[in-house]
DOFI-870920 format. One record per residue (C-alpha): residue in three letters; x, y, z. Coordinates in steps of 0.02 Angstrom, whole numbers, padded with zeros to 5 digits, always signed. Example, Ala and Ser with C-alpha at 12.3 -4.5 7.8 and 13.67 -1.06 7.14 Angstrom:
BEGIN
ALA+00615-00225+00390
SER+00684-00053+00357
//
This chain:
BEGIN
MET+00000+00000+00000
LEU+00148+00118+00024
PRO+00162+00177-00158
GLU-00027+00203-00164
LEU-00026+00305-00003
ILE+00119+00415-00061
LYS+00027+00452-00223
LYS-00147+00474-00146
HIS-00090+00597-00011
ASP+00053+00679-00109
VAL+00170+00626+00032
ASP+00332+00727+00050
GLU+00420+00623+00182
VAL+00414+00443+00244
VAL+00488+00403+00415
LEU+00543+00228+00464
ALA+00489+00199+00645
TYR+00534+00018+00671
SER+00687-00082+00723
ASP+00777-00249+00702
LEU+00771-00244+00512
SER+00918-00298+00405
HIS+01011-00159+00316
GLN+00954-00237+00152
GLU+00771-00226+00202
VAL+00789-00046+00264
MET+00868+00010+00101
GLU+00740-00085-00003
LYS+00605+00016+00085
ALA+00705+00176+00062
GLU+00727+00145-00124
LEU+00541+00108-00142
VAL+00499+00275-00059
LEU+00626+00368-00167
SER+00558+00288-00324
CYS+00388+00360-00278
GLY+00462+00535-00263
ALA+00460+00560-00073
ASP+00602+00586+00050
PHE+00652+00444+00166
ARG+00703+00481+00345
LEU+00778+00389+00494
ILE+00758+00471+00665
GLY+00921+00495+00759
PRO+00956+00487+00947
LYS+00971+00677+00963
SER+00790+00696+00906
ALA+00726+00544+01001
MET+00811+00551+01171
LEU+00740+00643+01322
LYS+00852+00707+01462
SER+00820+00642+01637
LYS+00852+00731+01803
LYS+00911+00563+01871
PRO+01055+00453+01812
VAL+01006+00334+01671
ILE+01082+00165+01628
SER+01022+00097+01462
VAL+01023-00088+01416
CYS+01007-00113+01228
ALA+01065-00238+01097
VAL+01115-00266+00917
ARG+00972-00392+00890
THR+00820-00448+00985
GLY+00850-00599+01098
CYS+01029-00557+01150
GLY+00990-00559+01337
LYS+00939-00381+01380
SER+00810-00432+01510
PRO+00926-00541+01617
THR+01055-00400+01606
THR+00929-00270+01666
ARG+00884-00382+01814
ALA+01067-00410+01858
ILE+01103-00223+01859
ALA+00945-00185+01960
ARG+00994-00316+02090
ILE+01168-00242+02114
LEU+01102-00065+02132
LYS+00971-00125+02257
SER+01105-00214+02359
HIS+01192-00044+02375
GLY+01033+00038+02441
MET+00983+00123+02279
ARG+00804+00130+02213
ALA+00814+00073+02033
VAL+00657+00099+01929
ILE+00646+00011+01761
VAL+00569+00096+01609
ARG+00530-00025+01470
HIS+00538+00015+01283
PRO+00359+00031+01211
MET+00259-00131+01212
PRO+00071-00092+01225
TYR-00052-00158+01097
GLY-00235-00114+01073
ASN-00306+00046+01149
LEU-00152+00157+01161
GLY-00256+00301+01231
LYS-00279+00199+01391
GLN-00097+00149+01396
THR-00007+00316+01393
THR+00075+00286+01563
GLN+00081+00115+01645
ARG+00155+00071+01814
PHE+00177-00110+01870
ALA+00224-00151+02049
ASP+00131-00315+02076
LEU+00074-00460+01968
LYS-00111-00417+01986
GLU-00081-00260+01881
LEU-00031-00370+01733
GLU-00206-00445+01724
LYS-00292-00282+01765
GLN-00206-00193+01621
LYS-00236-00340+01503
THR-00053-00364+01459
THR+00001-00479+01318
ILE+00119-00627+01337
GLU+00258-00520+01261
GLU+00231-00387+01395
ARG+00221-00516+01535
GLU+00386-00592+01478
GLU+00472-00426+01513
TYR+00377-00365+01668
GLU+00346-00524+01769
PRO+00527-00568+01817
LEU+00562-00389+01872
ILE+00402-00373+01975
GLU+00438-00541+02059
GLU+00605-00471+02117
GLY+00521-00317+02192
PHE+00558-00187+02057
VAL+00440-00056+01989
VAL+00417-00057+01800
TYR+00351+00087+01694
ALA+00292+00068+01515
GLY+00166+00143+01395
VAL+00165+00272+01256
ASP+00197+00447+01327
TYR+00382+00437+01369
GLU+00397+00616+01434
LYS+00258+00584+01560
ILE+00328+00412+01603
LEU+00499+00487+01636
ARG+00434+00622+01752
ASN+00333+00494+01852
ALA+00480+00373+01863
GLU+00596+00512+01923
LYS+00485+00541+02076
GLU+00523+00369+02149
ALA+00694+00327+02076
ASP+00873+00358+02127
ILE+00923+00288+01958
ILE+00826+00241+01801
ILE+00864+00085+01699
TRP+00807+00092+01518
ASP+00760-00086+01468
GLY+00771-00085+01278
GLY+00664-00175+01151
ASN+00719-00260+00989
ASN+00884-00175+00943
ASP+00821+00003+00958
PHE+00920+00140+01045
PRO+00855+00215+01209
PHE+00726+00355+01219
TYR+00816+00430+01370
LYS+00992+00499+01358
PRO+01100+00373+01452
ASP+01243+00407+01571
LEU+01299+00228+01537
HIS+01250+00142+01375
ILE+01265-00048+01382
VAL+01241-00147+01221
LEU+01230-00336+01202
CYS+01295-00442+01057
ASP+01246-00623+01029
ALA+01391-00743+01011
ARG+01275-00862+00918
ARG+01239-00731+00783
PRO+01409-00664+00729
GLY+01403-00523+00602
HIS+01227-00470+00650
GLU+01301-00329+00754
ILE+01344-00234+00594
THR+01203-00289+00477
TYR+01041-00241+00568
TYR+00961-00070+00595
PRO+00983+00017+00715
GLY+01084-00112+00810
MET+01244-00057+00726
ALA+01214+00122+00787
ASN+01194+00051+00963
LEU+01359-00042+00943
MET+01448+00117+00889
MET+01374+00220+01033
ALA+01404+00092+01171
ASP+01509+00126+01326
VAL+01507-00060+01370
ILE+01479-00204+01249
ILE+01427-00371+01321
ILE+01458-00523+01212
ASN+01330-00647+01280
LYS+01303-00836+01259
THR+01490-00866+01248
LYS+01477-01045+01311
THR+01377-01106+01162
ALA+01473-01004+01032
LYS+01609-01057+00912
LYS+01783-00979+00924
GLU+01766-00907+00749
SER+01604-00821+00798
MET+01691-00735+00944
LYS+01833-00679+00830
THR+01710-00603+00707
ILE+01619-00503+00841
LEU+01779-00443+00925
LYS+01848-00390+00755
ASN+01690-00289+00718
ILE+01694-00205+00890
LYS+01877-00159+00865
LYS+01835-00083+00695
TYR+01677+00013+00740
ASN+01695+00053+00926
PRO+01872+00022+00988
LYS+01844+00130+01145
ALA+01705+00021+01215
ARG+01740-00090+01365
ILE+01703-00273+01326
MET+01620-00395+01445
LEU+01602-00581+01410
ALA+01448-00668+01480
ASP+01339-00822+01476
MET+01166-00870+01540
PRO+01169-01031+01644
LYS+01001-01120+01645
THR+00907-01194+01792
VAL+00747-01296+01785
GLU+00632-01358+01922
ARG+00604-01547+01937
LYS+00731-01584+01801
GLU+00726-01768+01844
LEU+00556-01779+01757
ILE+00632-01744+01586
LYS+00733-01903+01559
ASN+00657-02022+01430
LYS+00502-01914+01409
ASN+00420-01844+01253
VAL+00424-01656+01279
LEU+00354-01498+01200
VAL+00480-01355+01199
ILE+00416-01176+01211
GLU+00531-01026+01188
ASP+00520-00835+01190
GLY+00417-00782+01038
PRO+00510-00627+00972
THR+00680-00711+00990
LEU+00625-00855+00878
THR+00524-00756+00752
HIS+00598-00590+00697
GLY+00753-00629+00803
GLY+00791-00773+00685
LEU+00851-00904+00812
ASP+00788-01082+00791
TYR+00800-01133+00975
GLY+00832-01064+01149
ALA+00859-01112+01331
ALA+00716-01239+01344
PHE+00780-01338+01193
LEU+00954-01347+01271
VAL+00878-01405+01436
ALA+00780-01543+01347
ARG+00941-01605+01268
GLN+01044-01586+01426
TYR+00926-01691+01533
LYS+00902-01824+01399
ALA+00723-01805+01342
LYS+00670-01955+01237
LYS+00595-01846+01101
ILE+00564-01662+01067
VAL+00392-01664+00987
ASP+00366-01563+00828
PRO+00224-01440+00870
ARG+00186-01388+00690
PRO+00052-01520+00649
TYR-00047-01466+00803
ALA-00039-01277+00779
VAL-00202-01180+00756
GLY-00251-01007+00693
SER-00115-00874+00700
ILE+00008-00998+00778
LYS-00006-01103+00620
GLU+00023-00945+00518
THR+00178-00905+00623
PHE+00256-01071+00573
ARG+00217-01034+00391
LYS+00296-00862+00403
TYR+00453-00926+00494
PRO+00497-01094+00412
HIS+00661-01107+00509
LEU+00558-01158+00663
LYS+00540-01346+00672
TYR+00548-01418+00847
VAL+00504-01270+00960
LEU+00343-01176+00990
PRO+00359-00985+01000
ALA+00259-00912+01147
MET+00157-00794+01038
GLY+00023-00691+01125
TYR+00000-00516+01053
SER-00188-00524+01086
ARG-00314-00619+01192
LYS-00365-00717+01036
GLN-00187-00768+00999
MET-00159-00818+01181
LYS-00310-00935+01166
GLU-00238-01008+01005
LEU-00071-01038+01092
GLU-00163-01124+01235
LYS-00258-01236+01114
THR-00099-01278+01018
ILE-00007-01329+01177
ASN-00153-01438+01234
ARG-00162-01527+01066
VAL+00021-01581+01064
PRO+00040-01764+01119
CYS+00180-01757+01247
ASP+00220-01804+01427
LEU+00268-01630+01484
VAL+00304-01452+01428
ILE+00472-01365+01450
ASP+00439-01178+01452
GLY+00588-01067+01411
SER+00488-00906+01394
PRO+00527-00777+01531
THR+00345-00778+01587
ASN+00252-00916+01680
LEU+00124-00974+01551
GLY+00037-01086+01678
ARG-00022-00932+01774
TYR-00145-00875+01641
LEU-00162-01015+01512
ARG-00261-01173+01552
ILE-00137-01306+01504
ASN-00177-01491+01523
LYS+00003-01547+01548
THR+00142-01530+01676
ILE+00248-01375+01643
LEU+00430-01357+01692
ASN+00492-01177+01691
VAL+00669-01138+01637
ASP+00757-00992+01721
TYR+00917-00909+01663
ARG+01024-00770+01735
ILE+01169-00681+01655
ARG+01342-00716+01725
GLU+01509-00636+01682
THR+01636-00757+01608
GLY+01781-00635+01581
LYS+01879-00511+01685
LEU+01759-00363+01672
ARG+01617-00376+01800
PHE+01452-00284+01825
GLN+01519-00212+01987
ASP+01662-00132+01887
ILE+01552-00042+01761
LEU+01426+00017+01895
LYS+01557+00091+02013
LYS+01526+00273+01967
PHE+01341+00256+02011
MET+01376+00185+02184
//
């Protein structure tokens, strides 16, 4: 519809307001706009960032699914242990009636249901709320900032996709994924994040190849040689792991990481392998509605079910899909607890993962100036 809209409304300028697109896709869209006669614009940090009265630490990434959320939680824990009130502001996530979602504050799990949050929102908010942190989200980021400043000693910007922060950071932390070498310089605006970063965390180092690490380090040296580099991994824990051995299991993973993030498996898949599941059941034949469409759209997904839930209808379709899969138990690697709000007719084992430094540079080192 883009060419039609440009022609119909005599459009002068088209602005790209999305993230985690390959450079090829961004330029294809730009060329399409130019061929229709309009200007094409990308919004820069100077135009997009608001200035806070409180210190801001931003946690961003070069792709979605690099481990931003566990990093945000780790930083919040350290600040809390030093007596500081850290308030987390999450990159925009609301769907539906945005007029009712201009400013959202979450301090307990009941608020998630009250504000009709999606699975994708729950994945980000639940773990933080469970650890006693206040989370702000919504649409009006000026208003959100002023409200957050009233109860925070320090604000943590918890980024989405690979977008840059909406608040000007005093410390800009950016994550790379050791399992996706080269992506740090081929996706918009993740490469800008890489170039602006004060600290770059290369995550998932334990499951990465040596060549992958070399590629990422080479790109950092070329595009941001001043950045401090931290190496990290995310050890996995699972409750009642003894139940997995010799069982037929359904593996569920974080939706965005698998879909537009491009990964074909995550923590739950690794747990199933580690604890010797008899079989990882292919969920595709049992998918219904939009879940079935998701598998069509992302053919790289074969043995894992993405926890898609951008609407109440899609959440019901996910529930139905899970219940149709013939398996002994479900291994849930999504950051939310699906069993809290979906009626699932099987035993669910929840996988937890926390980020852990594997090199010399530690979180305590990079947070010193704030403490």
